N, CA, C and O of each residue as an XYZ file, in Angstrom:
836
protein
N      71.205     88.591     33.117
C      71.793     89.670     34.020
C      71.580     89.200     35.405
O      70.584     88.657     35.882
N      72.837     89.549     36.027
C      72.838     89.107     37.497
C      72.460     90.331     38.317
O      73.047     91.401     38.154
N      71.496     90.175     39.183
C      71.057     91.184     40.180
C      71.824     91.065     41.521
O      72.106     89.972     42.014
N      72.134     92.212     42.058
C      72.760     92.129     43.298
C      71.820     92.570     44.270
O      71.056     93.519     44.093
N      71.892     91.772     45.450
C      71.034     92.194     46.554
C      71.785     92.948     47.752
O      72.786     92.497     48.307
N      71.223     94.039     48.041
C      72.013     94.923     49.017
C      71.371     94.657     50.341
O      70.160     94.841     50.462
N      72.183     94.188     51.456
C      71.573     94.122     52.640
C      71.737     95.485     53.413
O      72.750     96.182     53.366
N      70.635     95.753     54.104
C      70.586     97.055     54.907
C      70.711     96.684     56.415
O      70.089     95.758     56.936
N      71.521     97.451     57.012
C      71.692     97.131     58.488
C      70.905     98.237     59.099
O      70.996     99.394     58.689
N      70.033     97.831     60.206
C      69.168     98.728     60.938
C      70.087     99.480     61.862
O      70.594     98.819     62.769
N      70.377    100.743     61.775
C      71.053    101.482     62.853
C      70.154    102.026     63.777
O      69.066    102.501     63.454
N      70.637    101.960     65.056
C      69.725    102.534     66.165
C      69.500    103.964     65.989
O      70.468    104.656     65.675
N      68.324    104.518     66.153
C      68.124    105.980     66.158
C      67.732    106.438     67.621
O      67.259    105.667     68.457
N      67.996    107.849     67.845
C      67.644    108.338     69.205
C      68.648    108.041     70.283
O      69.783    107.658     70.000
N      68.263    108.204     71.435
C      69.141    108.028     72.573
C      68.917    106.721     73.496
O      67.765    106.413     73.801
N      69.818    106.088     73.863
C      69.603    105.015     74.857
C      69.297    105.399     76.118
O      69.592    106.553     76.430
N      68.716    104.622     77.005
C      68.385    104.864     78.364
C      69.607    105.360     79.150
O      69.506    106.279     79.963
N      70.639    104.800     78.918
C      71.998    105.223     79.650
C      72.245    106.681     79.306
O      72.513    107.495     80.190
N      72.160    107.000     78.074
C      72.341    108.370     77.550
C      71.440    109.432     78.108
O      71.828    110.544     78.467
N      70.112    108.960     78.153
C      69.277    109.804     78.837
C      69.429    110.125     80.336
O      69.210    111.241     80.808
N      69.841    108.997     81.077
C      69.976    109.272     82.561
C      71.302    109.898     82.721
O      71.455    110.542     83.759
N      72.318    109.833     81.874
C      73.524    110.758     81.980
C      73.193    112.160     81.793
O      73.639    113.005     82.569
N      72.394    112.486     80.753
C      71.999    113.758     80.554
C      71.276    114.433     81.609
O      71.536    115.587     81.947
N      70.282    113.653     82.182
C      69.570    114.138     83.398
C      70.373    114.423     84.579
O      70.129    115.345     85.356
N      71.432    113.523     84.698
C      72.316    113.780     85.836
C      73.120    114.998     85.774
O      73.362    115.684     86.767
N      73.581    115.288     84.445
C      74.326    116.538     84.264
C      73.349    117.864     84.424
O      73.697    118.879     85.026
N      72.134    117.690     83.816
C      71.141    118.829     84.117
C      70.810    119.038     85.655
O      70.672    120.176     86.102
N      70.691    117.957     86.419
C      70.583    118.071     87.867
C      71.575    118.602     88.667
O      71.372    119.213     89.716
N      72.733    118.350     88.129
C      74.038    118.840     88.803
C      74.115    120.458     88.563
O      74.350    121.276     89.453
N      73.866    120.760     87.172
C      73.774    122.252     86.970
C      72.752    123.064     87.691
O      73.003    124.199     88.096
N      71.610    122.482     87.847
C      70.522    123.100     88.621
C      70.954    123.146     90.041
O      70.787    124.192     90.667
N      71.490    122.117     90.604
C      71.903    122.117     92.048
C      72.888    123.287     92.304
O      72.789    124.080     93.240
N      73.907    123.294     91.294
C      74.966    124.328     91.486
C      74.428    125.739     91.430
O      74.849    126.637     92.160
N      73.447    125.894     90.498
C      72.795    127.287     90.346
C      72.088    127.595     91.508
O      72.154    128.744     91.947
N      71.357    126.661     92.129
C      70.491    126.895     93.217
C      71.360    127.368     94.462
O      71.055    128.285     95.224
N      72.459    126.601     94.526
C      73.496    126.844     95.757
C      74.000    128.210     95.494
O      74.032    128.989     96.447
N      74.448    128.654     94.187
C      74.947    129.985     94.001
C      74.010    130.995     94.323
O      74.360    131.980     94.972
N      72.645    130.809     93.856
C      71.700    131.865     94.135
C      71.435    131.961     95.654
O      71.291    133.072     96.163
N      71.365    130.826     96.402
C      71.137    130.896     97.766
C      72.270    131.703     98.579
O      72.028    132.443     99.533
N      73.437    131.462     98.093
C      74.665    132.117     98.590
C      74.456    133.644     98.453
O      74.547    134.409     99.413
N      74.180    134.019     97.233
C      73.963    135.388     96.895
C      72.866    136.041     97.679
O      72.984    137.164     98.168
N      71.716    135.242     97.787
C      70.657    135.805     98.582
C      71.013    135.983    100.007
O      70.588    136.956    100.629
N      71.785    135.077    100.562
C      72.229    135.246    102.047
C      73.195    136.353    102.222
O      73.184    137.102    103.199
N      74.013    136.427    101.260
C      74.981    137.609    101.330
C      74.280    138.956    101.338
O      74.687    139.904    102.009
N      73.153    138.996    100.522
C      72.514    140.258    100.481
C      71.738    140.514    101.757
O      71.755    141.640    102.255
N      71.026    139.472    102.334
C      70.372    139.430    103.522
C      71.308    139.991    104.682
O      70.947    140.930    105.393
N      72.526    139.356    104.822
C      73.459    139.681    105.823
C      73.785    141.149    105.687
O      73.789    141.828    106.713
N      74.054    141.698    104.542
C      74.366    143.046    104.369
C      73.155    143.932    104.713
O      73.372    144.973    105.334
N      72.002    143.633    104.389
C      70.843    144.303    104.737
C      70.666    144.413    106.206
O      70.329    145.459    106.761
N      70.926    143.201    106.863
C      70.785    143.076    108.342
C      71.725    143.941    109.117
O      71.465    144.494    110.185
N      72.960    143.998    108.387
C      74.040    144.842    109.149
C      73.658    146.303    109.104
O      73.759    147.050    110.077
N      73.185    146.688    107.836
C      72.808    148.139    107.720
C      71.574    148.413    108.733
O      71.540    149.391    109.480
N      70.584    147.440    108.661
C      69.429    147.712    109.569
C      69.866    147.839    111.061
O      69.309    148.669    111.781
N      70.858    147.028    111.538
C      71.284    146.918    112.908
C      72.039    148.304    113.159
O      71.942    148.839    114.264
N      72.725    148.835    112.226
C      73.369    150.080    112.357
C      72.352    151.317    112.634
O      72.547    152.232    113.435
N      71.238    151.142    111.804
C      70.241    152.173    111.963
C      69.570    152.140    113.283
O      69.245    153.195    113.827
N      69.326    150.888    113.874
C      68.793    150.652    115.127
C      69.671    151.154    116.272
O      69.216    151.665    117.296
N      70.886    150.977    116.032
C      71.946    151.524    117.073
C      71.866    153.116    117.067
O      71.754    153.756    118.113
N      71.928    153.663    115.893
C      71.924    155.172    115.744
C      70.583    155.709    116.301
O      70.530    156.712    117.012
N      69.510    154.983    115.936
C      68.146    155.511    116.536
C      68.227    155.526    118.093
O      67.793    156.466    118.759
N      68.829    154.388    118.640
C      68.762    154.365    120.095
C      69.587    155.554    120.713
O      69.234    156.120    121.748
N      70.754    155.899    119.971
C      71.407    157.049    120.534
C      70.728    158.439    120.407
O      70.896    159.310    121.260
N      69.955    158.610    119.305
C      69.188    159.668    119.086
C      68.074    159.859    120.073
O      67.794    160.990    120.472
N      67.413    158.767    120.489
C      66.541    158.846    121.590
C      67.003    159.291    122.873
O      66.321    159.926    123.678
N      68.275    158.904    123.035
C      68.947    159.472    124.387
C      69.123    160.879    124.348
O      68.988    161.565    125.361
N      69.438    161.381    123.164
C      69.563    162.854    122.963
C      68.174    163.533    123.241
O      68.081    164.550    123.929
N      67.114    162.909    122.667
C      65.752    163.482    122.714
C      65.373    163.527    124.247
O      64.806    164.495    124.753
N      65.731    162.415    124.922
C      65.398    162.339    126.354
C      66.184    163.431    127.276
O      65.661    164.012    128.226
N      67.408    163.597    126.875
C      68.040    164.730    127.585
C      67.598    166.078    127.137
O      67.675    166.967    127.986
N      67.150    166.392    125.956
C      66.882    167.710    125.548
C      65.312    168.046    125.542
O      64.915    169.199    125.372
N      64.560    167.100    125.713
C      63.074    167.263    125.330
C      62.209    166.741    126.479
O      60.993    166.931    126.453
N      62.837    166.049    127.548
C      61.953    165.585    128.559
C      61.368    166.522    129.370
O      62.076    167.416    129.833
N      60.130    166.469    129.636
C      59.303    167.570    130.395
C      59.296    167.304    131.845
O      59.017    166.195    132.301
N      59.618    168.368    132.601
C      59.514    168.183    134.092
C      58.572    169.040    134.738
O      58.214    168.789    135.889
N      58.127    170.045    134.099
C      57.243    171.175    134.718
C      56.112    171.546    133.899
O      55.591    172.658    133.980
N      55.702    170.598    133.076
C      54.467    170.818    132.144
C      54.926    171.372    130.800
O      54.093    171.456    129.898
N      56.122    171.737    130.604
C      56.512    172.245    129.327
C      57.876    171.617    128.898
O      58.743    171.507    129.766
N      58.117    171.219    127.690
C      59.402    170.538    127.378
C      60.418    171.477    127.616
O      60.271    172.657    127.297
N      61.497    171.024    128.184
C      62.756    171.754    128.358
C      64.037    170.864    128.622
O      63.891    169.658    128.823
N      65.088    171.351    128.623
C      66.240    170.582    128.846
C      66.324    170.000    130.286
O      65.992    170.710    131.234
N      66.700    168.896    130.449
C      66.824    168.203    131.783
C      67.968    168.715    132.374
O      68.940    169.065    131.704
N      67.914    168.797    133.811
C      69.120    169.201    134.490
C      70.157    168.083    134.276
O      69.827    166.903    134.154
N      71.537    168.557    134.233
C      72.601    167.521    133.961
C      72.863    166.670    135.180
O      73.061    165.460    135.065
N      72.868    167.340    136.448
C      73.178    166.584    137.638
C      72.089    166.938    138.650
O      71.242    167.796    138.400
N      72.134    166.208    139.882
C      71.116    166.427    140.845
C      70.431    165.091    141.009
O      70.543    164.168    140.202
N      69.692    165.059    142.147
C      69.032    163.711    142.510
C      68.025    163.362    141.431
O      67.254    164.252    141.070
N      67.956    162.236    140.914
C      66.914    161.827    139.953
C      65.615    161.787    140.608
O      65.571    161.529    141.811
N      64.472    162.032    139.898
C      63.089    161.814    140.463
C      62.476    160.848    139.572
O      62.298    161.069    138.374
N      62.135    159.713    140.199
C      61.309    158.642    139.582
C      59.889    158.733    139.909
O      59.536    158.855    141.082
N      59.084    158.684    138.985
C      57.516    158.673    139.150
C      56.873    157.629    138.351
O      57.507    157.166    137.403
N      55.697    157.198    138.609
C      55.009    156.205    137.862
C      55.779    154.969    137.732
O      56.456    154.601    138.692
N      55.749    154.282    136.644
C      56.406    153.017    136.306
C      57.911    153.266    136.061
O      58.395    152.809    135.025
N      58.614    153.881    136.835
C      60.030    153.978    136.453
C      60.322    155.142    135.584
O      61.409    155.201    135.009
N      59.399    156.106    135.442
C      59.629    157.162    134.453
C      60.845    158.062    134.847
O      60.868    158.495    135.999
N      61.750    158.346    134.079
C      62.816    159.114    134.301
C      62.423    160.625    134.099
O      62.124    161.075    132.993
N      62.445    161.327    135.182
C      62.207    162.689    135.070
C      63.056    163.662    135.943
O      62.677    164.772    136.318
N      64.267    163.080    136.213
C      65.098    163.814    137.225
C      66.319    164.281    136.249
O      66.223    164.695    135.094
N      67.457    164.105    137.011
C      68.697    164.574    136.324
C      69.298    163.524    135.312
O      69.398    162.332    135.604
N      69.648    163.996    134.233
C      70.068    163.069    133.115
C      71.151    162.265    133.499
O      71.075    161.058    133.271
N      72.254    162.778    134.103
C      73.371    161.970    134.209
C      73.146    160.934    135.120
O      73.651    159.847    134.839
N      72.411    161.048    136.288
C      72.135    160.106    137.160
C      71.322    158.996    136.660
O      71.547    157.829    136.983
N      70.240    159.405    135.760
C      69.389    158.494    135.221
C      70.149    157.283    134.363
O      69.768    156.114    134.413
N      71.235    157.723    133.600
C      71.905    156.777    132.981
C      73.007    156.164    133.584
O      73.266    154.996    133.294
N      73.720    156.813    134.416
C      74.846    156.168    135.218
C      74.405    155.176    136.154
O      75.132    154.209    136.384
N      73.192    155.320    136.773
C      72.615    154.349    137.606
C      72.354    153.060    137.020
O      72.169    152.069    137.726
N      72.329    153.025    135.665
C      71.941    151.773    134.935
C      73.298    151.331    134.068
O      73.214    150.640    133.053
N      74.376    151.754    134.528
C      75.633    151.495    133.851
C      75.859    149.914    133.640
O      76.242    149.456    132.563
N      75.582    149.119    134.784
C      75.868    147.682    134.798
C      75.029    146.990    133.798
O      75.499    146.257    132.928
N      73.737    147.252    133.953
C      72.723    146.414    133.111
C      72.364    147.037    131.826
O      71.616    146.432    131.059
N      72.870    148.280    131.506
C      72.470    148.876    130.239
C      71.080    149.505    130.283
O      70.329    149.260    131.227
N      70.752    150.243    129.368
C      69.458    150.848    129.479
C      69.053    151.069    127.853
O      69.835    150.807    126.939
N      67.837    151.543    127.682
C      67.369    152.078    126.422
C      66.349    153.299    126.841
O      65.850    153.357    127.965
N      66.126    154.153    125.932
C      65.128    155.144    126.104
C      63.998    154.941    125.234
O      64.203    154.801    124.029
N      62.795    154.908    125.716
C      61.444    154.559    125.103
C      60.535    155.686    125.231
O      60.641    156.524    126.126
N      59.638    155.700    124.329
C      58.583    156.677    124.521
C      57.573    156.327    125.554
O      57.334    155.131    125.724
N      56.993    157.158    126.216
C      56.100    157.049    127.223
C      54.583    156.450    126.749
O      54.105    156.838    125.683
N      53.992    155.662    127.445
C      52.755    155.160    127.091
C      51.677    156.239    127.291
O      51.950    157.225    127.975
N      50.459    156.098    126.724
C      49.518    157.079    126.847
C      49.150    157.268    128.452
O      48.983    158.361    128.994
N      49.071    156.138    129.019
C      48.665    156.194    130.531
C      49.773    156.949    131.250
O      49.489    157.744    132.146
N      51.063    156.712    130.868
C      52.152    157.434    131.658
C      52.114    158.979    131.388
O      52.374    159.783    132.283
N      51.747    159.394    129.986
C      51.723    160.750    129.660
C      50.508    161.368    130.475
O      50.563    162.529    130.881
N      49.374    160.523    130.707
C      48.269    161.183    131.424
C      48.596    161.369    132.960
O      48.048    162.245    133.629
N      49.467    160.541    133.441
C      49.898    160.575    134.867
C      50.740    161.755    135.173
O      50.767    162.251    136.300
N      51.452    162.221    134.138
C      52.413    163.296    134.522
C      53.158    163.777    133.136
O      52.859    163.255    132.062
N      53.982    164.636    133.224
C      54.725    165.149    132.036
C      55.722    164.196    131.594
O      56.867    164.315    132.029
N      55.419    163.219    130.743
C      56.378    162.193    130.255
C      56.293    162.157    128.750
O      55.217    162.048    128.162
N      57.456    162.251    128.146
C      57.577    162.016    126.760
C      58.607    160.894    126.488
O      58.393    160.081    125.588
N      59.556    160.846    127.138
C      60.633    159.732    127.078
C      60.822    159.094    128.390
O      60.480    159.726    129.390
N      61.309    157.952    128.503
C      61.614    157.406    129.747
C      62.891    156.328    129.547
O      63.091    155.720    128.495
N      63.640    156.217    130.645
C      64.830    155.413    130.636
C      64.349    154.035    131.291
O      63.819    153.996    132.402
N      64.588    152.898    130.490
C      64.275    151.520    130.892
C      65.505    150.824    131.071
O      66.362    150.875    130.189
N      65.705    150.093    132.262
C      66.865    149.352    132.451
C      66.922    147.947    131.502
O      65.916    147.253    131.353
N      68.049    147.660    130.965
C      68.238    146.524    130.157
C      67.982    146.824    128.680
O      67.647    147.932    128.260
N      68.181    145.671    127.890
C      67.921    145.875    126.462
C      66.474    145.928    126.040
O      65.552    145.543    126.760
N      66.319    146.473    124.718
C      65.105    146.430    124.129
C      65.000    145.656    122.882
O      65.880    145.751    122.027
N      63.908    144.847    122.720
C      63.708    144.024    121.511
C      63.176    144.942    120.415
O      62.259    145.731    120.639
N      63.741    144.830    119.275
C      63.240    145.626    118.155
C      63.041    144.604    116.915
O      63.934    143.785    116.698
N      61.977    144.634    116.163
C      61.837    143.750    115.126
C      61.720    144.513    113.799
O      60.798    145.312    113.638
N      62.604    144.292    112.879
C      62.643    144.894    111.688
C      61.419    144.652    110.808
O      61.082    143.485    110.609
N      60.717    145.667    110.256
C      59.576    145.404    109.427
C      59.866    144.802    108.156
O      59.002    144.104    107.626
N      61.151    145.017    107.517
C      61.534    144.705    106.147
C      61.666    143.236    106.159
O      61.107    142.651    105.232
N      62.347    142.476    107.097
C      62.564    141.175    106.984
C      62.355    140.354    108.308
O      62.807    139.215    108.417
N      61.626    140.999    109.343
C      61.280    140.409    110.620
C      62.428    139.981    111.343
O      62.283    139.154    112.243
N      63.532    140.432    111.069
C      64.759    140.135    112.010
C      64.528    140.625    113.419
O      64.009    141.730    113.577
N      64.869    139.896    114.439
C      64.841    140.401    115.764
C      66.122    141.023    116.303
O      67.129    140.324    116.418
N      66.121    142.244    116.619
C      67.343    142.822    117.134
C      67.083    143.193    118.539
O      65.973    143.518    118.962
N      68.267    143.121    119.306
C      68.251    143.631    120.774
C      69.178    144.794    120.916
O      70.354    144.656    120.580
N      68.764    145.864    121.362
C      69.675    147.031    121.507
C      69.819    147.371    122.942
O      68.844    147.399    123.693
N      71.028    147.629    123.329
C      71.415    147.993    124.703
C      72.334    149.215    124.588
O      73.169    149.318    123.690
N      72.132    150.163    125.570
C      73.010    151.390    125.611
C      73.776    151.231    126.924
O      73.248    150.818    127.956
N      75.038    151.583    126.815
C      75.830    151.670    128.148
C      76.695    152.880    128.157
O      77.172    153.264    127.089
N      76.929    153.481    129.208
C      77.695    154.593    129.324
C      79.018    154.210    129.687
O      79.195    153.286    130.481
N      80.033    154.885    129.140
C      81.577    154.594    129.313
C      82.332    155.677    129.965
O      82.071    156.037    131.112
N      83.209    156.170    129.294
C      84.149    157.068    129.784
C      83.518    158.513    129.981
O      82.800    159.019    129.118
N      83.839    159.145    131.187
C      83.234    160.411    131.381
C      84.453    161.277    131.370
O      85.574    160.854    131.652
N      84.157    162.619    131.002
C      85.170    163.809    130.889
C      84.691    164.858    131.889
O      83.527    165.251    131.965
N      85.761    165.291    132.686
C      85.516    166.351    133.589
C      85.761    167.764    132.947
O      86.306    167.922    131.855
N      85.324    168.707    133.705
C      85.413    170.001    133.218
C      86.907    170.437    133.067
O      87.752    170.058    133.878
N      87.199    171.218    132.043
C      88.600    171.585    131.852
C      89.265    172.196    133.029
O      88.659    173.029    133.702
N      90.524    171.817    133.328
C      91.273    172.407    134.337
C      91.689    173.928    134.063
O      91.763    174.323    132.900
N      91.935    174.706    135.049
C      92.368    176.005    134.875
C      93.626    175.993    133.845
O      94.519    175.151    133.941
N      93.612    176.898    132.957
C      94.700    177.084    132.030
C      94.505    176.207    130.765
O      95.302    176.327    129.834
N      93.431    175.294    130.697
C      93.239    174.467    129.494
C      91.890    174.724    128.955
O      90.970    175.130    129.664
N      91.778    174.468    127.621
C      90.419    174.666    127.102
C      89.911    173.382    126.451
O      89.171    173.432    125.468
N      90.317    172.208    127.011
C      89.803    170.828    126.537
C      89.256    170.121    127.804
O      89.508    170.522    128.940
N      88.479    169.023    127.521
C      88.035    168.191    128.607
C      89.112    167.235    128.816
O      89.845    166.909    127.882
N      89.256    166.737    130.072
C      90.095    165.680    130.351
C      89.382    164.489    131.045
O      88.423    164.636    131.802
N      89.974    163.224    130.698
C      89.370    162.028    131.289
C      89.328    162.225    132.851
O      90.337    162.628    133.430
N      88.204    161.952    133.516
C      88.131    161.965    134.922
C      88.743    160.840    135.577
O      88.586    159.710    135.114
N      89.468    161.057    136.674
C      90.176    160.052    137.397
C      89.399    159.773    138.734
O      88.712    160.613    139.314
N      89.603    158.477    139.141
C      88.965    158.185    140.488
C      87.462    158.150    140.419
O      86.938    157.562    139.473
N      86.703    158.748    141.366
C      85.393    158.805    141.415
C      85.051    160.314    141.475
O      84.824    160.823    142.573
N      85.007    161.001    140.416
C      84.793    162.442    140.519
C      83.394    162.734    140.934
O      82.519    161.893    140.727
N      83.109    163.941    141.544
C      82.015    164.467    141.726
C      81.089    164.615    140.503
O      81.581    165.065    139.468
N      79.930    164.308    140.536
C      79.086    164.205    139.312
C      78.970    165.570    138.802
O      78.797    165.735    137.594
N      79.049    166.579    139.612
C      78.856    168.009    139.103
C      80.044    168.411    138.334
O      79.973    169.447    137.672
N      81.142    167.710    138.341
C      82.313    168.130    137.615
C      82.369    167.271    136.291
O      83.288    167.452    135.492
N      81.447    166.401    136.078
C      81.451    165.726    134.803
C      80.755    166.510    133.755
O      79.617    166.933    133.958
N      81.378    166.721    132.659
C      80.875    167.641    131.581
C      80.458    166.787    130.346
O      79.553    167.253    129.654
N      80.996    165.615    129.991
C      80.536    164.845    128.938
C      80.639    163.331    129.337
O      81.376    162.929    130.237
N      79.877    162.585    128.624
C      79.773    161.119    128.898
C      79.762    160.525    127.566
O      79.171    161.104    126.654
N      80.444    159.277    127.350
C      80.503    158.475    126.335
C      79.374    157.457    126.329
O      79.224    156.719    127.303
N      78.623    157.392    125.334
C      77.497    156.314    125.171
C      77.713    155.442    124.088
O      78.074    155.962    123.032
N      77.565    154.199    124.136
C      77.570    153.172    123.113
C      76.429    152.310    123.054
O      76.082    151.655    124.037
N      75.806    152.270    121.921
C      74.563    151.398    121.621
C      75.066    150.165    120.888
O      75.716    150.226    119.845
N      74.718    149.031    121.513
C      75.187    147.826    120.818
C      73.885    146.956    120.354
O      72.984    146.673    121.144
N      73.889    146.622    119.184
C      72.712    145.859    118.663
C      73.223    144.338    118.299
O      74.164    144.069    117.553
N      72.492    143.527    118.908
C      72.820    142.011    118.552
C      71.611    141.269    117.807
O      70.435    141.556    118.033
N      71.974    140.392    116.994
C      70.925    139.712    116.172
C      71.543    138.356    115.537
O      72.758    138.157    115.533
N      70.718    137.550    115.064
C      71.136    136.287    114.424
C      70.965    136.558    112.899
O      69.864    136.798    112.405
N      72.155    136.502    112.164
C      72.138    136.850    110.840
C      71.340    135.780    109.844
O      70.780    134.804    110.342
N      71.322    135.996    108.539
C      70.675    135.059    107.685
C      71.447    133.717    107.527
O      70.905    132.692    107.114
N      72.739    133.803    107.884
C      73.597    132.563    107.843
C      73.370    131.757    109.144
O      73.913    130.660    109.280
N      72.561    132.294    110.119
C      72.399    131.653    111.331
C      73.386    131.859    112.387
O      73.411    131.193    113.421
N      74.259    132.869    112.078
C      75.308    133.205    113.081
C      74.774    133.994    114.218
O      74.393    135.142    113.992
N      74.705    133.498    115.424
C      74.171    134.230    116.510
C      75.322    135.124    117.195
O      76.512    134.823    117.301
N      74.701    136.258    117.620
C      75.668    137.264    118.244
C      76.391    138.215    117.386
O      77.375    138.860    117.747
N      75.790    138.262    116.127
C      76.230    139.362    115.199
C      75.911    140.622    115.647
O      74.807    140.745    116.177
N      76.692    141.679    115.549
C      76.294    142.891    116.269
C      76.790    144.183    115.436
O      77.662    144.107    114.571
N      76.216    145.223    115.752
C      76.598    146.521    115.280
C      76.556    147.544    116.339
O      75.850    147.329    117.325
N      77.257    148.668    116.238
C      77.213    149.651    117.474
C      77.277    151.057    116.810
O      77.679    151.271    115.666
N      76.855    151.917    117.632
C      77.067    153.395    117.518
C      77.508    154.030    118.698
O      77.007    153.682    119.767
N      78.429    154.968    118.659
C      78.936    155.641    119.782
C      78.863    157.126    119.699
O      78.979    157.655    118.594
N      78.687    157.828    120.743
C      78.605    159.285    120.752
C      79.028    159.775    122.176
O      79.044    159.088    123.197
N      79.368    161.099    122.051
C      79.829    161.767    123.273
C      78.715    162.837    123.556
O      78.508    163.768    122.777
N      78.009    162.646    124.721
C      77.035    163.877    124.948
C      77.716    164.853    125.922
O      78.362    164.535    126.921
N      77.486    166.001    125.504
C      78.074    167.107    126.463
C      76.883    167.703    127.453
O      75.679    167.618    127.212
N      77.403    168.246    128.468
C      76.412    168.972    129.345
C      75.858    170.194    128.573
O      76.624    170.994    128.036
N      74.465    170.326    128.525
C      73.865    171.354    127.817
C      74.369    172.630    128.323
O      73.970    173.688    127.836
């Protein structure tokens, strides 16, 4: 009987080094793309949140102006401020005079309304004060630094005889004739993408009480 001898060929098993490196490269590429996409999504969410927060800061600044006009104390009890007349400054620039002059005198540099300090309250009847220039505000949620500045814009005079609406004042009207004033609060900040000068604003028209 003739026996046959079968030769067996050893076939390589597993992956070669080249295949492993190629697989790792693909995995690394996928992880990099996933990280980049997640980072873009996070930044987009941050930018949207910052924009919303900036809008709140602007609106809050406007509300403080209204509080300053309506609730600032001048005689020991809170009452509406006079609309026109000579402003009275006491202490460290505390605004306690006529509302319109207080804000119009700061039209070039802008202003904000801030609460009085305990020392200022002790020195006189002060709840709110007008401060020239912008105010720095830091968001608690994400530590974003905002700067808010309010400026007065167009003024409206008392309606002329025969009309029942305000008209834009022309020239340099007497302040006693001004019945409404436009205020705009602008908030600037650097967003999550590093874009400086991002801004939001709020506008209102305040009427004479």
